[in-house]
C-alpha positions in Angstrom: -24.5 -214.0 -88.8 -22.0 -211.8 -86.9 -21.7 -208.0 -86.9 -19.0 -205.6 -85.5 -19.5 -201.9 -85.4 -17.0 -199.0 -85.0 -18.0 -195.4 -84.5 -15.8 -192.3 -85.0 -16.5 -188.6 -85.0 -15.2 -185.6 -86.9 -16.1 -181.9 -87.4 -16.4 -180.3 -90.9 -18.0 -177.5 -92.8 -19.9 -177.7 -96.0 -22.5 -175.9 -98.2 -25.1 -177.8 -100.2 -24.9 -176.7 -103.8 -28.3 -176.3 -105.5 -30.2 -176.5 -102.2 -32.8 -173.8 -101.7 -32.7 -173.0 -98.0 -30.4 -172.3 -95.2 -28.2 -175.3 -95.9 -27.0 -173.7 -99.1 -25.0 -171.4 -96.8 -21.6 -172.4 -95.3 -22.2 -174.2 -92.0 -20.7 -177.1 -90.1 -21.6 -180.3 -88.3 -20.1 -182.5 -85.6 -20.5 -185.7 -87.6 -20.6 -189.3 -86.4 -19.7 -192.2 -88.7 -20.6 -195.8 -88.1 -19.1 -198.7 -90.0 -20.9 -202.1 -89.7 -19.1 -205.2 -90.8 -21.1 -208.5 -91.2 -20.2 -212.1 -91.9 -21.3 -215.6 -91.4 -18.2 -216.9 -89.6 -15.2 -216.0 -87.4 -11.5 -216.3 -87.8 -9.4 -218.9 -86.0 -9.3 -216.8 -82.8 -13.1 -216.0 -82.7 -13.1 -212.6 -84.4 -15.1 -211.4 -87.4 -12.5 -208.6 -87.8 -10.0 -206.9 -85.6 -11.6 -203.7 -84.1 -8.1 -202.1 -83.9 -7.5 -202.5 -87.6 -11.0 -201.2 -88.5 -10.4 -198.2 -86.2 -7.1 -197.4 -88.0 -8.8 -197.5 -91.4 -11.6 -195.2 -90.3 -9.3 -192.8 -88.5 -7.2 -192.4 -91.7 -10.3 -191.5 -93.7 -11.5 -189.1 -91.0 -8.1 -187.4 -90.9 -8.7 -186.3 -94.5 -12.0 -184.6 -93.7 -11.8 -183.5 -90.1 -11.9 -179.7 -89.6 -12.0 -179.2 -93.3 -14.4 -177.4 -95.7 -15.8 -180.5 -97.5 -16.6 -178.6 -100.7 -12.9 -178.1 -101.2 -12.0 -181.8 -100.7 -12.2 -184.5 -103.4 -14.7 -185.9 -104.3 -16.9 -183.2 -102.7 -15.4 -180.5 -104.9 -17.6 -182.1 -107.6 -20.1 -184.3 -105.7 -22.4 -182.4 -103.3 -21.3 -183.0 -99.7 -24.6 -184.3 -98.5 -24.8 -186.9 -95.6 -25.9 -189.5 -98.2 -22.8 -188.8 -100.3 -20.6 -188.8 -97.2 -21.9 -192.2 -96.3 -21.0 -193.6 -99.8 -17.6 -191.9 -99.6 -16.9 -193.6 -96.3 -18.1 -196.9 -97.7 -15.9 -196.7 -100.8 -12.8 -195.6 -98.9 -13.3 -198.2 -96.2 -13.8 -201.0 -98.8 -10.7 -199.9 -100.6 -8.6 -200.2 -97.5 -10.0 -203.3 -95.9 -8.0 -206.5 -96.1 -8.1 -209.9 -94.5 -11.9 -210.2 -94.1 -13.0 -213.8 -93.5 -14.9 -215.5 -96.3 -18.3 -214.0 -96.8 -17.6 -210.9 -94.6 -18.4 -207.5 -96.0 -19.2 -203.9 -95.0 -22.9 -204.2 -94.3 -23.7 -200.5 -93.8 -22.2 -197.0 -93.3 -24.2 -194.4 -91.4 -23.4 -190.7 -91.1 -25.1 -188.6 -88.5 -25.1 -184.8 -89.1 -26.9 -184.2 -85.8 -28.1 -186.4 -82.9 -31.4 -186.9 -84.7 -30.6 -187.0 -88.5 -28.6 -189.6 -90.4 -28.1 -191.1 -93.8 -26.9 -194.6 -94.6 -25.3 -196.4 -97.5 -24.9 -200.1 -98.3 -24.5 -201.8 -101.7 
């Protein structure tokens, strides 16, 4: 099995609706997102997936949330902008934009760090 990983960062604000504590107040994070692709084989030139294409996909998604108040952005205007929901959002958006994966390749995991020591992951 092969894996490739791409990390990207962004900054955004949010407030956790229904949370009882300081995180219910507006605050921000310097987030890190990691996308891990996994597959059993490589393409004809020895790649699981082109890093450059994966970076473009992630950067397009990041552009929609970077330096924004997440509670005002879809789907977080309805869904609480928790790290867990951000991880699923990045998974769904990345999966929607991916093309040309070799047979059996898929997104293995998406991890979102809110701080250097706290993260949440999503995988199907």
